[in-house]
N, C-alpha and C positions, 0 to 999 in steps of 0.2 A: 476503449476497442482500438483494432488496425482498422482503420477505415481504409488507408491506401497504403501502398510502399511509400509514396512520394508525400505523404503526411508524414510519417512516422520516421524520415529521414530528414524535414523539414524542423519538429519539432526535438528528435535526439542531437543532431547539429549543434542548433539553437541553444539548447539547454544545456551541452557539454560546456558550450563559450563559457557563460552564465554561470554555473556554477563554479566550472575552472579557474573566470577569474576573480572569486573570491575565495579560491582553497576549497572548494567543498567535492566530493567524492561525489557522481551521478551516477543513478543504473535506469534505464530507459524501461517502463513497464509498458506492454499492451496485450489486451485478449485477443487470441487468433477464434475464441467463444466467448460470448458473453453467453451461459445457456440459463442464465436465473433472470432472463429477461421480464418484465409484470406482462407482459403481452407477448403472444404465439403468434404473432404479426411482426414483430419489434426485429428491427438487422439484428442480425447474434456476432457479424465479424468473417472472415474469409475460410473458416474451418480450418483441421490442424495440417493440411498438406503444406497450403497455401500461404498460410499462418507462420510454417518455420521456414516457409522459403525467404517471407519479408523477413524476420525476424533476423535470421542468419546476413543478409542483407543489410541491414540498418546494423550489425554491430559488425560486421564488417566494412563499413564503407565510414561510420563514425568513429570507430573503434571504442566502442561505450559498452562495456557489457550489458544485458538484458533479462529482466525476468516476466516471466509471464504464469499464469495460472494454469492447474491443471484441474479437470472435473471427475475421473474417473482412472481407477489404477490403472490401465493397460497407454495410456497417455504417457508416464513417470519415463518410461523408457524411452521413447523416441523425442518428447520435448527437452531433456537433459541432456541430448549430445547439440541442442544450439543455445538452448538458455543454461546462465551463469547459476541462477539461481532460480527455484521453483514457487512458486505461491500458493498458501492451500484459500481457498475462498472462505467468509466467515461462516455461511450457513453450511458447510463439509467440514469444520472444523473436530469435528468429533468421530469422523470418517473412520473407524482403525484402519482398514485398509487401502487407503490412499495415503492418510499419512504413512500407514508401511511403506508402501511400493516409492514414495515421494522420497521418503528417508533412505532407501536401498540403493538410491540413483548417485549417491555422494554430493550432490549437490546441495550447498545451503538452501535453508526455508525460510519463508515467508509464511508465518500463520495467522490469518486473521483472526478474531476473537469473535464468536458469534456473538451478533446483539441481543442475544437472549442469556448469554454469559456472565457470570460473576468472575472476576479479574483470577481468584485464588483457585477457579475450575479450570485453568488453563493448565496448572499444573498433573493434571492428567494425561494429556496434550502431548505437553514435553515429554513426559515420560514415554508414551506409546514411540515418539521420535526419536529418542533418543536407544531405546532399548531395539530399536529395527534399523539400527545406524548412523541415524541425522550426525553431521560433522560440527553442522552448526546451523542452530536455530533461531529465529529473530519473532519475536510475536508484538505481533499489530491490534493498536487501542482504533476501532473505527465507532464509536457509539454506542451505545444500548438503548431499546426500545423503550419508548416513554409511551404509552398510548398508542394510540394509531397515525400513523405517517409521520412519526415525530421520533428523535434521534437526540439521545443528551451525550453529554459525554462527562465522565464521571473521573476527574482527573485522578483521582488516588488510586484508577488503575494502574499507570503507570508505574506507580509507586511499588502496588502489590507486584505485580508481573516480573519486575526489575528484583524483585525479593528470591522468586522461584531461580533466579542465575542465568535470566537470560536477557539479549538487550533487546530493548524495546523500540519501535518503529509508532507513528502518530498519522494515522491517516486522517490529514484536515480535510479533504473535501467530501469523502465519502460520508463524515461526521458529520457533515452539514446537509446530508442527502436528508429527502421526505420520501420515505418508500413507498410507492404507488399514489403516491400523492396525487399525480395529474390525470387519476384514473387509470388511463393504457399505458403509464409510464412513472417513471419515479419525479419526484420534483428536484429543490431543492433553495438554499438559499446564500447564494455565493460571499454575500456581507460579511460572516460570522470566520470566514477560514481564517483573517488575520487575527481577529483577537485568540484564536483556539490555537493559532499558532504559539501567538505569542505565552499563551498559559504555558503549550507543553514546553519549550523551550524554556521556560522560569522553574520550570521542575526537574527539567535535565534529561529532557527524552534523547535515546541515541540518533537517532533517523526520522526525517518528514518523510512521508507521502503525501504528492500534491497531484490533480489531474489538472493538466495542461493544453491549452487545446488554442490555436489561431483566434477566432471565431466559437466560442463557448455557443452561443445562441445556435448554430447548424449543427452543432457537434453530433450524430446519431446515437450516443449514450451519454448520458449521466453530464448532459450540458447543463444544468440550470446551475450545478456546483461546482464547476471545472472553471478555472481561472485563464484571463485571456494572455497568450502567452506574450506578446507587449508590456506587459504587467509584470511580470516575471520576475528582472532583475531590483525595481524595487523592495519584492516580495524578499526576496536570496539578501540584498542590504541591508533591512532590517534584523532577518535571520541572523547574518554573521554579526552583528553588532549585541543581538540579544546574548547569544551561543556565547560569545566572547565573554560579558561578562561577568555571567554565570558560570561560566569555567576558570575562570580568574580569580572571581571572589569567594568562591565557597562550594567549586568542585560540584558534583552530582548533587541536589538538594536532597534527593530521595535516597540518599548512598546509606544514612541510619532515619530512619523513620521516630525512632526513640529516642533522639535527640533533644526535644524541647520537653520529656515527660518530667 
C-alpha cells in the first residue's frame, strides 16, 4: 500500500540501486487503494487521485517504471496514463469487464491467479485478455487456499501456466500470507519467503514479486509477510547466484515438462 510519498521514494530508490547493482530489472509496485482489506476500519491508501500523483512523482524522481492494481473497469484509463503496467488482483482475475478494460489500455498486465483457481484455468483468463487487445500478459502465482487462514504453493503451477504461453511471476511474500489470520487483518510468516524464492528460481520463473518495507512490523498492510529493506541485498545476491546457475546449466527447467517421462 502507498503509505506516503516519502516512503515510496525511499523504497523505489533503494531497490533500484540494489537491483541495478546485480543486473536485475526493477519495477516499483504499490496500491493506491487496498480495496480488499479484512476489516472495514483498516487503512486503504491515498485513493485514486492522490495515489496517481504519488506514483507519477516516484516514477519521475527515481526513473523506475511503476505498477499498480485496479479494482474497477473505470480505473483502467486514468491509471494507465501513469502506470507502466496494470495489475489485476487475485480475487478479481475472472472479472471479464475488468480484464477487458485493462487490456484495452495497451499497457502490459500482471494478472494474479486466484487462490481458489487451478493453474490451467488461467487459460480462460489469458484468452479474455488477448481477445480484448492485451499486448503483454504476465501470470502471477501467489499461493492456493488450503483450509482456513492458510496458503500453500504448488510449484507445478509455474510450469503449467508457462505452458499456456505467458511468462510467470512468483509472488513470494503474498504466498506466505495467512488471510484473515489475525482476526481483523491478515497474518503471515516471512521466514518462508527465502525458501519459496529458491524453489521458484530453481524451476525457472520469469520474475519475482517481493514486498519490501524499512520496518515491516510498522507497515499499515501486509507487514507480517514483508521483508525488511536492509535485508533485500542479501536476498538479491542469493537470487542472482541461483538464477544464473539454473539458466547456465539447464535453461528453464519447465521448458519441457515431459522430458523425464
